[in-house]
KEKE-3310 file (N, C-alpha, C; in steps of 0.2 Angstrom, whole numbers, plus 5000, padded with zeros to 4 digits):
npx = (4950:4948:4953:4967:4971:4969:4979:4990:4989:4991:5002:5002:4994:5003:5010:5003:5005:5020:5022:5016:5020:5032:5027:5016:5023:5031:5022:5013:5022:5032:5028:5014:5008:5010:5003:4990:4989:4991:4979:4969:4973:4970:4956:4953:4957:4947:4936:4938:4939:4926:4919:4924:4918:4905:4893:4884:4899:4898:4898:4897:4902:4915:4919:4917:4927:4939:4939:4940:4953:4961:4959:4963:4976:4987:4988:4992:5004:5011:5011:5019:5031:5036:5040:5054:5060:5054:5060:5074:5074:5072:5081:5097:5112:5122:5115:5107:5108:5106:5093:5086:5089:5082:5069:5067:5068:5057:5046:5049:5047:5034:5028:5032:5026:5012:5011:5013:5002:4991:4994:4991:4978:4972)
npy = (4944:4958:4962:4962:4975:4982:4978:4981:4995:5000:5006:5019:5025:5027:5039:5051:5049:5049:5062:5069:5064:5071:5083:5081:5074:5084:5093:5086:5078:5063:5052:5055:5056:5043:5035:5040:5036:5022:5019:5023:5013:5001:5003:5002:4989:4982:4986:4982:4968:4966:4970:4960:4949:4949:4941:4935:4940:4956:4968:4981:4978:4976:4988:4996:4990:4992:5006:5008:5003:5012:5024:5023:5018:5027:5031:5019:5017:5028:5025:5014:5019:5027:5020:5017:5029:5031:5020:5024:5035:5028:5018:5013:5021:5012:5001:5004:4999:4986:4986:4992:4983:4971:4977:4980:4967:4960:4967:4964:4950:4949:4955:4946:4934:4939:4941:4928:4921:4928:4924:4911:4911:4918)
npz = (4912:4913:4925:4923:4918:4929:4938:4931:4929:4942:4945:4941:4951:4960:4958:4963:4977:4978:4974:4984:4996:5002:5006:5014:5024:5029:5034:5043:5050:5050:5058:5062:5048:5044:5053:5050:5036:5038:5045:5035:5025:5032:5033:5019:5016:5023:5016:5003:5005:5008:4997:4988:4993:4988:4981:4967:4958:4950:4937:4942:4955:4952:4947:4959:4967:4960:4960:4974:4976:4968:4974:4987:4986:4985:4999:5005:4999:5004:5017:5017:5011:5021:5032:5032:5035:5047:5054:5053:5063:5075:5077:5083:5078:5073:5070:5059:5046:5046:5051:5041:5030:5035:5035:5021:5016:5022:5016:5002:5003:5006:4995:4985:4989:4988:4975:4970:4975:4969:4955:4957:4959:4949)
capx = (4954:4947:4957:4974:4973:4969:4986:4995:4989:4991:5008:5000:4991:5009:5012:5001:5009:5027:5022:5013:5023:5036:5023:5012:5027:5034:5016:5011:5027:5032:5023:5007:5006:5011:4997:4984:4990:4989:4971:4966:4974:4966:4949:4953:4957:4941:4931:4940:4937:4918:4917:4926:4913:4899:4892:4889:4902:4895:4902:4897:4906:4921:4921:4918:4933:4944:4939:4943:4960:4965:4958:4967:4983:4992:4989:4996:5011:5014:5013:5025:5038:5038:5042:5061:5061:5053:5065:5080:5073:5071:5086:5103:5116:5126:5111:5102:5108:5102:5085:5083:5089:5076:5063:5066:5067:5050:5042:5050:5045:5027:5026:5032:5020:5006:5010:5012:4995:4987:4995:4988:4970:4970)
capy = (4949:4965:4963:4963:4982:4985:4977:4985:5003:5003:5010:5027:5028:5029:5046:5056:5048:5051:5069:5072:5062:5076:5089:5078:5072:5091:5097:5083:5074:5056:5048:5056:5054:5036:5033:5041:5032:5015:5019:5023:5007:4996:5003:5000:4982:4980:4988:4978:4961:4966:4970:4954:4944:4950:4935:4934:4947:4960:4974:4986:4976:4976:4995:4998:4987:4996:5013:5008:5002:5017:5030:5022:5015:5032:5031:5013:5018:5033:5021:5009:5022:5031:5015:5017:5035:5030:5016:5028:5039:5025:5013:5016:5022:5007:4996:5006:4995:4979:4987:4994:4977:4967:4980:4978:4960:4958:4970:4960:4943:4950:4956:4940:4930:4941:4940:4921:4920:4931:4920:4904:4912:4920)
capz = (4908:4915:4931:4922:4918:4936:4941:4926:4929:4948:4946:4940:4957:4965:4956:4968:4983:4977:4974:4990:5002:5006:5008:5020:5030:5032:5037:5049:5053:5048:5062:5061:5042:5044:5057:5046:5030:5041:5046:5028:5022:5035:5030:5012:5016:5025:5011:4998:5007:5008:4990:4986:4995:4985:4977:4962:4956:4945:4934:4947:4961:4949:4947:4966:4969:4956:4963:4981:4976:4965:4978:4993:4985:4987:5006:5006:4997:5009:5023:5016:5010:5027:5037:5032:5038:5055:5057:5054:5068:5081:5077:5084:5072:5071:5067:5054:5040:5048:5052:5034:5027:5037:5033:5014:5015:5023:5010:4996:5004:5006:4988:4981:4991:4986:4967:4969:4977:4963:4950:4958:4959:4942)
cpx = (4954:4952:4964:4976:4973:4976:4991:4995:4990:4997:5007:4997:4997:5011:5010:5005:5016:5027:5020:5016:5028:5032:5019:5017:5030:5028:5015:5016:5026:5027:5016:5004:5006:5004:4991:4984:4988:4982:4967:4967:4970:4959:4948:4953:4950:4936:4933:4938:4929:4916:4918:4922:4906:4898:4885:4892:4898:4900:4902:4902:4914:4924:4921:4925:4939:4944:4942:4951:4964:4964:4962:4975:4988:4994:4993:5003:5014:5016:5019:5032:5040:5040:5050:5063:5060:5058:5072:5079:5074:5077:5093:5108:5120:5122:5106:5102:5105:5095:5082:5083:5083:5069:5061:5065:5060:5045:5043:5047:5037:5024:5026:5027:5014:5005:5010:5005:4990:4988:4992:4980:4968:4973)
cpy = (4956:4967:4964:4971:4985:4984:4981:4992:5005:5007:5018:5030:5030:5036:5051:5055:5050:5058:5072:5070:5067:5081:5087:5077:5079:5094:5093:5079:5067:5052:5049:5054:5047:5033:5034:5037:5024:5014:5018:5016:5001:4997:5001:4992:4979:4980:4983:4970:4961:4966:4963:4948:4944:4944:4935:4940:4950:4965:4979:4984:4977:4984:4998:4996:4991:5003:5013:5007:5009:5023:5029:5020:5021:5032:5025:5014:5023:5029:5017:5013:5026:5026:5016:5024:5034:5025:5020:5032:5035:5019:5017:5016:5016:5001:4998:5002:4989:4981:4988:4987:4972:4970:4979:4971:4957:4961:4966:4953:4944:4951:4950:4935:4932:4940:4932:4919:4922:4926:4913:4905:4914:4916)
cpz = (4910:4921:4929:4921:4925:4939:4937:4928:4937:4949:4945:4947:4962:4964:4961:4975:4983:4978:4981:4997:5006:5009:5015:5026:5033:5036:5043:5053:5050:5052:5061:5054:5041:5047:5053:5040:5032:5042:5040:5025:5025:5033:5023:5012:5017:5019:5005:4999:5006:5001:4987:4988:4992:4980:4974:4960:4950:4942:4939:4953:4959:4949:4954:4968:4966:4959:4970:4980:4973:4970:4984:4992:4987:4995:5008:5005:5002:5015:5022:5015:5016:5032:5037:5036:5046:5058:5058:5061:5075:5082:5079:5078:5069:5069:5062:5048:5041:5048:5045:5030:5029:5035:5025:5012:5016:5018:5004:4997:5003:4999:4984:4983:4988:4978:4966:4970:4971:4957:4951:4957:4952:4937)
residu = (PRO:GLN:TYR:ARG:TRP:LEU:PHE:SER:MET:ILE:GLY:LEU:ALA:ALA:VAL:PRO:ALA:ALA:LEU:LEU:MET:PRO:LEU:VAL:ASN:LYS:LYS:LEU:GLY:VAL:ALA:ILE:SER:THR:ILE:ILE:SER:ASN:LEU:ILE:THR:ALA:GLY:ALA:ILE:ILE:ALA:LEU:LEU:SER:VAL:ALA:ALA:ILE:ASP:PRO:PRO:THR:HIS:SER:SER:PHE:VAL:LEU:TYR:ALA:THR:ILE:ILE:TYR:ALA:THR:PHE:PRO:PHE:ALA:LEU:LEU:SER:GLN:LEU:SER:SER:GLY:ALA:MET:LEU:ASP:ARG:VAL:THR:PRO:HIS:ASP:GLN:LYS:SER:LEU:ALA:GLN:GLY:ILE:ASN:ASN:SER:LEU:TYR:ASP:PHE:ALA:SER:LYS:LEU:TYR:HIS:GLY:CYS:VAL:ASN:LEU:VAL:PHE)
# end
């Protein structure tokens, strides 16, 4: 039951990313901000997998897991949201709709797959 609030409240962690994304992209550029966000996201995934491997799970491991998710989610979101802007820069004008459609479809598929797996586990 404690994990449910974690998934329910993750949307709040998106607010800082949405507010900071235009500023970070303007200062660093879309490519650099995306690379930094991807590196932070990769580190977060490794940390989350490490915490999830703690056996037996404890209240402290749960708190650590939640802290990592909330601290790093804005970077993951920044990375995801900037992929569209990067695709627009590198895609020929007549193929932008196709590239954006494929990009959105892959994100939607991954999201549905993730939620399906979570429902199976919990």
